[in-house]
C-alpha positions in Angstrom: -23.2 -73.7 -6.0 -25.3 -73.8 -9.2 -27.1 -77.1 -9.9 -25.4 -77.5 -13.3 -21.9 -77.0 -11.8 -22.8 -79.6 -9.1 -23.9 -82.1 -11.7 -20.7 -81.5 -13.6 -18.6 -82.2 -10.6 -20.5 -85.4 -9.8 -20.1 -86.6 -13.4 -16.4 -85.8 -13.2 -16.1 -87.6 -9.9 -17.8 -90.7 -11.3 -15.5 -90.7 -14.4 -12.4 -90.4 -12.2 -13.6 -93.2 -9.9 -14.3 -95.4 -12.9 -11.0 -94.5 -14.6 -8.9 -95.0 -11.5 -6.6 -98.0 -11.4 -7.2 -100.1 -8.2 -4.3 -101.7 -6.3 -5.1 -105.1 -7.7 -5.3 -103.8 -11.2 -1.9 -102.1 -10.7 -0.5 -105.4 -9.5 -1.6 -107.0 -12.7 -0.1 -104.2 -14.8 3.2 -104.5 -13.0 3.3 -108.3 -13.6 2.8 -107.7 -17.3 5.6 -105.1 -17.4 7.9 -107.4 -15.5 7.2 -110.6 -17.5 7.0 -109.2 -21.1 10.2 -110.9 -22.2 8.9 -114.3 -21.0 5.8 -113.8 -23.1 7.8 -113.0 -26.2 9.9 -116.1 -25.6 6.8 -118.3 -25.3 5.4 -116.7 -28.4 8.6 -117.5 -30.3 8.3 -121.2 -29.3 4.7 -121.3 -30.4 5.3 -119.7 -33.8 8.2 -122.1 -34.5 5.8 -125.0 -34.2 4.2 -125.6 -37.6 0.5 -125.9 -36.9 -1.1 -125.6 -40.3 -4.7 -126.8 -39.9 -4.1 -130.1 -41.7 -0.8 -130.8 -39.8 -2.7 -132.5 -37.1 0.4 -133.5 -35.1 1.6 -129.9 -35.3 -1.6 -128.5 -34.0 -1.6 -131.0 -31.1 2.0 -130.0 -30.4 1.0 -126.3 -30.3 -1.6 -127.2 -27.8 0.8 -129.3 -25.7 3.1 -126.3 -25.4 0.4 -124.3 -23.6 -1.3 -127.1 -21.5 1.2 -127.0 -18.6 1.0 -123.2 -18.6 -2.7 -123.3 -17.9 -2.4 -126.2 -15.5 0.1 -124.1 -13.4 -2.7 -121.5 -13.0 -5.1 -124.1 -11.6 -7.0 -124.9 -14.8 -8.2 -128.4 -15.7 -7.0 -128.8 -19.3 -7.9 -131.3 -22.1 -7.0 -131.6 -25.7 -10.1 -133.0 -27.3 -10.2 -135.7 -30.0 -10.9 -134.2 -33.4 -10.9 -137.5 -35.4 -14.6 -137.4 -35.9 -14.3 -134.2 -37.9 -10.8 -134.9 -39.3 -9.0 -132.3 -37.4 -6.6 -132.2 -34.4 -9.1 -131.2 -31.8 -9.2 -128.3 -29.4 -7.5 -127.1 -26.2 -10.2 -126.6 -23.5 -9.1 -125.2 -20.1 -11.6 -124.7 -17.3 -11.4 -123.1 -13.9 -14.3 -122.7 -11.5 -14.4 -119.9 -9.0 -16.7 -118.8 -6.2 -18.4 -115.8 -7.8 -18.7 -113.5 -10.7 -19.8 -114.0 -14.3 -18.9 -117.0 -16.5 -16.3 -115.8 -19.0 -15.2 -117.6 -22.1 -11.9 -116.7 -23.7 -11.4 -117.8 -27.3 -8.2 -118.5 -29.3 -7.1 -120.9 -32.0 -4.0 -123.1 -32.4 -4.0 -123.6 -36.2 -2.6 -121.3 -38.9 -2.9 -121.2 -42.7 0.7 -122.2 -43.1 1.1 -125.9 -43.7 4.5 -127.8 -43.5 5.2 -127.1 -47.3 5.0 -123.4 -46.8 8.3 -121.5 -47.1 7.3 -119.4 -44.1 8.1 -121.4 -41.0 10.0 -119.4 -38.3 9.9 -116.5 -35.9 12.2 -113.7 -36.7 12.7 -110.2 -35.2 12.3 -107.5 -37.7 12.1 -103.8 -37.0 12.2 -102.6 -33.3 9.4 -104.1 -31.4 8.1 -106.3 -34.3 8.6 -109.9 -35.4 7.5 -111.9 -38.3 6.4 -115.5 -38.3 3.6 -117.9 -39.5 0.5 -117.1 -37.5 2.2 -114.6 -35.2 -0.7 -112.2 -35.3 -3.4 -114.7 -36.4 -3.4 -115.8 -33.8 -0.6 -117.2 -31.7 0.0 -113.8 -30.3 -3.7 -113.7 -29.1 -3.2 -117.1 -27.4 -0.3 -115.7 -25.5 -2.3 -112.6 -24.5 -4.9 -114.9 -23.0 -2.3 -116.7 -21.0 -0.6 -113.5 -19.9 -3.9 -112.0 -18.9 -4.7 -114.9 -16.6 -1.1 -114.9 -15.2 -1.4 -111.3 -14.4 -4.8 -111.8 -12.6 -3.3 -114.7 -10.6 -0.3 -112.5 -9.6 -2.8 -109.9 -8.4 -4.6 -112.5 -6.3 -7.8 -112.2 -8.4 -7.9 -115.3 -10.6 -8.9 -117.8 -7.9 -12.4 -116.5 -7.5 -13.1 -116.2 -11.3 -15.1 -118.6 -13.5 -13.1 -118.9 -16.7 -13.2 -121.2 -19.6 -10.6 -121.1 -22.4 -11.2 -122.7 -25.8 -8.5 -122.7 -28.4 -9.8 -124.4 -31.5 -7.6 -126.5 -33.8 -9.6 -125.8 -37.0 -10.5 -122.1 -37.1 -8.7 -121.5 -40.4 -10.3 -124.6 -42.1 -13.2 -126.0 -40.1 -13.8 -129.7 -39.8 -17.1 -131.0 -40.9 -19.8 -131.4 -39.8 -19.7 -128.2 -37.9 -22.1 -129.7 -35.3 -19.1 -131.8 -34.2 -16.2 -129.5 -34.9 -17.7 -126.6 -33.1 -19.4 -128.6 -30.3 -16.7 -127.8 -27.6 -17.0 -124.1 -28.4 -20.8 -124.1 -28.4 -20.9 -126.0 -25.2 -18.6 -123.4 -23.6 -20.8 -120.6 -24.9 -23.9 -122.1 -23.4 -22.1 -122.1 -20.1 -20.8 -118.5 -20.5 -22.3 -115.1 -19.9 -19.5 -113.3 -21.8 -17.4 -114.4 -24.8 -14.1 -112.6 -25.5 -12.3 -113.4 -28.7 -8.6 -112.8 -29.0 -8.3 -112.8 -32.8 -6.4 -109.8 -34.2 -9.4 -108.2 -35.8 -8.1 -105.6 -38.4 -4.7 -105.7 -36.7 -5.3 -102.2 -35.1 -5.5 -102.2 -31.3 -7.6 -99.0 -31.5 -10.5 -101.2 -32.8 -12.5 -104.2 -31.7 -15.3 -106.3 -33.1 -18.8 -106.0 -31.8 -20.1 -107.7 -34.9 -18.8 -110.2 -37.5 -20.6 -111.3 -40.6 -21.4 -115.0 -40.9 -20.1 -116.9 -43.9 -21.8 -119.7 -45.8 -20.9 -121.5 -49.0 -23.2 -122.2 -51.9 -23.2 -124.4 -55.0 -25.2 -123.6 -58.1 -25.7 -126.6 -60.6 -27.2 -126.0 -64.0 -28.2 -128.3 -66.8 -29.0 -127.3 -70.4 -29.8 -129.2 -73.6 -26.7 -130.3 -75.6 -26.9 -129.6 -79.4 -25.0 -128.2 -82.3 -24.3 -124.5 -81.6 -26.2 -123.5 -84.8 -29.4 -124.6 -83.0 -29.0 -122.5 -79.8 -32.1 -120.6 -78.9 -34.3 -122.8 -81.0 -37.4 -123.9 -79.0 -36.2 -127.5 -78.5 -32.6 -126.5 -77.6 -32.9 -123.3 -75.6 -30.1 -121.2 -74.1 -27.7 -123.8 -72.7 -26.1 -124.2 -69.3 -23.5 -121.4 -69.5 -26.0 -118.7 -70.5 -28.3 -119.8 -67.7 -25.3 -119.5 -65.3 -24.6 -116.0 -66.6 -28.3 -115.0 -66.2 -28.3 -116.2 -62.6 -25.1 -114.5 -61.6 -26.1 -111.2 -63.2 -29.4 -111.4 -61.4 -27.6 -112.0 -58.1 -25.5 -108.9 -58.8 -28.4 -106.6 -59.6 -30.9 -108.1 -57.2 -28.9 -108.4 -54.0 -26.5 -105.5 -53.9 -28.8 -103.2 -52.0 -28.6 -105.4 -48.9 -26.6 -103.5 -46.4 -23.4 -105.3 -45.2 -24.1 -108.3 -47.5 -21.5 -109.7 -49.9 -22.0 -112.6 -52.2 -19.1 -113.9 -54.3 -18.9 -116.5 -57.0 -15.4 -117.9 -56.6 -15.3 -120.7 -59.1 -17.2 -121.5 -62.3 -17.0 -124.6 -64.5 -19.0 -125.2 -67.7 -19.1 -127.3 -70.9 -20.3 -130.6 -72.3 -18.8 -132.5 -69.4 -17.6 -131.2 -66.1 -16.0 -132.6 -62.9 -15.7 -131.0 -59.5 -13.4 -131.8 -56.6 -14.6 -129.6 -53.8 -12.1 -130.8 -51.2 -9.3 -129.8 -53.5 -11.1 -126.6 -54.7 -10.7 -127.4 -58.3 -12.6 -128.7 -61.3 -12.3 -129.6 -65.0 -14.4 -129.0 -68.1 -14.6 -130.3 -71.6 -16.5 -128.5 -74.3 -16.4 -127.3 -77.8 -17.2 -123.9 -79.2 -19.7 -125.4 -81.6 -21.6 -127.4 -78.9 -24.3 -125.9 -76.6 -23.1 -126.4 -73.1 -24.9 -129.1 -71.1 -23.5 -128.5 -67.6 -22.3 -125.6 -65.5 -21.4 -125.3 -61.9 -20.7 -122.2 -59.8 -19.5 -122.1 -56.2 -19.3 -119.1 -53.9 -20.0 -117.7 -50.5 -22.4 -115.3 -48.8 -21.5 -113.1 -45.8 -24.4 -111.6 -43.8 -24.7 -109.6 -40.7 -27.7 -111.4 -39.2 -29.5 -114.7 -39.4 -32.6 -112.8 -40.6 -30.7 -111.2 -43.4 -29.1 -114.5 -44.4 -32.5 -116.3 -44.6 -34.0 -113.4 -46.6 -31.1 -113.5 -49.1 -31.3 -117.2 -49.5 -35.0 -117.0 -50.4 -34.2 -114.2 -53.0 -31.4 -116.4 -54.5 -33.7 -119.4 -54.8 -36.3 -117.3 -56.6 -33.8 -116.0 -59.0 -32.4 -119.5 -59.7 -35.9 -120.8 -60.4 -36.6 -118.4 -63.3 -34.9 -120.5 -65.9 -34.1 -119.7 -69.5 -35.7 -122.0 -72.0 -34.7 -125.7 -71.8 -32.5 -125.2 -68.8 -32.8 -126.1 -65.1 -30.9 -125.0 -62.1 -30.6 -125.6 -58.3 -28.8 -124.0 -55.5 -27.6 -125.6 -52.3 -26.0 -124.1 -49.2 -23.3 -125.5 -46.9 -23.1 -125.2 -43.1 -21.1 -122.1 -42.3 -20.1 -119.6 -39.6 -23.2 -117.8 -38.1 -23.2 -114.0 -37.8 -22.2 -112.2 -34.7 -24.9 -109.6 -35.0 -24.4 -106.2 -33.3 -26.4 -106.1 -30.1 -26.8 -103.6 -27.2 -24.9 -106.0 -25.0 -21.9 -106.1 -27.3 -21.9 -102.3 -27.6 -21.9 -101.9 -23.8 -19.0 -104.4 -23.5 -17.0 -102.4 -26.0 -17.8 -99.2 -23.9 -16.4 -100.9 -20.9 -13.3 -102.1 -22.8 -12.7 -98.7 -24.2 -13.0 -97.1 -20.7 -10.4 -99.6 -19.5 -8.1 -98.6 -22.4 -8.5 -95.0 -21.5 -7.7 -95.7 -17.9 -4.5 -97.3 -19.0 -3.7 -94.2 -21.2 -4.1 -96.2 -24.4 -7.0 -94.2 -25.8 -10.4 -95.0 -27.0 -11.4 -98.3 -28.8 -14.0 -98.1 -31.5 -16.0 -100.8 -33.3 -14.6 -102.3 -36.6 -16.9 -102.0 -39.6 -18.1 -105.5 -40.2 -17.1 -105.2 -43.8 -13.5 -105.1 -42.7 -13.5 -108.3 -40.7 -13.9 -111.9 -41.7 -15.8 -114.7 -39.9 -14.3 -116.1 -36.7 -15.0 -118.7 -34.0 -16.6 -116.1 -31.6 -19.6 -116.1 -33.9 -20.6 -119.6 -32.7 -21.2 -118.0 -29.3 -23.6 -115.4 -30.5 -26.8 -117.3 -29.9 -25.9 -118.2 -26.3 -24.0 -115.4 -24.5 -25.3 -112.2 -23.2 -22.5 -110.2 -24.8 -19.4 -110.7 -26.9 -16.4 -108.9 -28.1 -13.6 -109.9 -30.5 -10.4 -108.5 -31.9 -8.7 -108.3 -28.5 -5.6 -110.0 -29.8 -2.2 -108.9 -31.1 -1.6 -106.0 -33.4 -0.1 -106.9 -36.7 -0.1 -106.8 -40.5 -0.3 -109.0 -43.6 -2.1 -111.9 -42.0 -2.4 -115.1 -44.0 0.7 -114.1 -46.1 4.4 -114.8 -45.9 4.8 -111.2 -44.9 2.8 -111.6 -41.7 4.2 -109.5 -38.8 3.2 -108.9 -35.2 3.6 -105.9 -33.0 5.3 -107.3 -29.9 4.5 -104.3 -27.7 0.8 -105.3 -28.0 1.4 -108.5 -26.2 1.7 -106.4 -23.1 -0.7 -103.6 -23.9 -3.6 -105.9 -25.0 -3.1 -108.2 -22.0 -3.3 -105.1 -19.7 -6.6 -104.2 -21.3 -8.0 -107.7 -21.0 -6.8 -108.1 -17.4 -8.6 -104.9 -16.3 -11.7 -105.8 -18.3 -11.9 -109.2 -16.6 -11.2 -107.6 -13.2 -14.0 -105.1 -13.6 -16.5 -107.7 -14.9 -15.7 -109.7 -11.8 -16.1 -106.9 -9.4 -18.8 -104.7 -11.0 -20.8 -107.4 -12.9 -22.0 -107.3 -16.5 -22.6 -103.8 -17.9 -26.4 -103.1 -18.3 -27.8 -102.8 -21.8 -30.4 -100.4 -22.9 -33.2 -102.9 -22.2 -31.9 -103.7 -18.7 -32.6 -101.8 -15.5 
């Protein structure tokens, strides 16, 4: 036999061995097929609990629904106290096994739909689909986590695994300071080798997130010299606060747009003789006259960057632009704590390769990485500095998240749980996939 033919047969044998479904994996798959209706029923109960972020009692109730489900699987479960950061707290479930990597599974209990929203209940729509507040973002993902663990337990595989589940109560509107509101998640990440996020990504099960851009807020404050408008641009009056705000924003636009995967958005601007700003309510007021040079201006916005290095570089560029003031004006820019980036890494890429291979073994096709421009920030990013590899977007397929038209694809409760169950099984039995810089 020719050497090339022999190598080809060996490669095919390796591929077939890797793709083959083991008896334990088949047992997990069978469980998910047999218990799909139960998963849909639990999802309906969860969706019908209003858990808008600021409905603290509702978020706690959403957690209370799931606590006994995790306890039945042998997890120690706690709903943490969020009063220090003015949120409901987080569901943290922990199970210690005898071997294998430490794996963190991430969900969130809260939604963007508060009790005054007209969108409150689960409803079946077209075949295999349902609508409801937070059904895809991300109550479906929470149920997928639970079904994954149930399936592994049914296959006799869960007992040996080291698993921690964190379902935050403030993903949609984080409590402050972040050092407190994200402490439970960061502590879990420090323990973990692998972090898996069950957000719905772009809603397409053919994709997953190996990277997410971080998000940080900024506030620009500008002061000018008030005077009659007829004196604007005179040496002792200068340009006024609104012109200075316009200069800075235009310089941001022209000076930063070449940064790959960076976005910087001014979301609110206030200017005039007198201004007031209510950041907690996301609103402000201004008083001014057309014949008076504006004394004050304020702009708020956000930055989304793919890495900590890019973020720091951009902040320095923005500070330099802000400092180049027009005559008789001054300006300062400050930054808020925000979500860190989940940068693309070789470890994340290898984890996606394993996940995609699992999907193909199930007959579900390849899974590719989402363009970071098509995904927002998420809790998984807080794990980036601590875990060896991370992957997000493993949750429920759906459309129109954060709107009253949000829908979830109920068939993906089963298909995504199958993928996750086999991924955890193979991480347990084969170890972490090697990256390019590992031997």
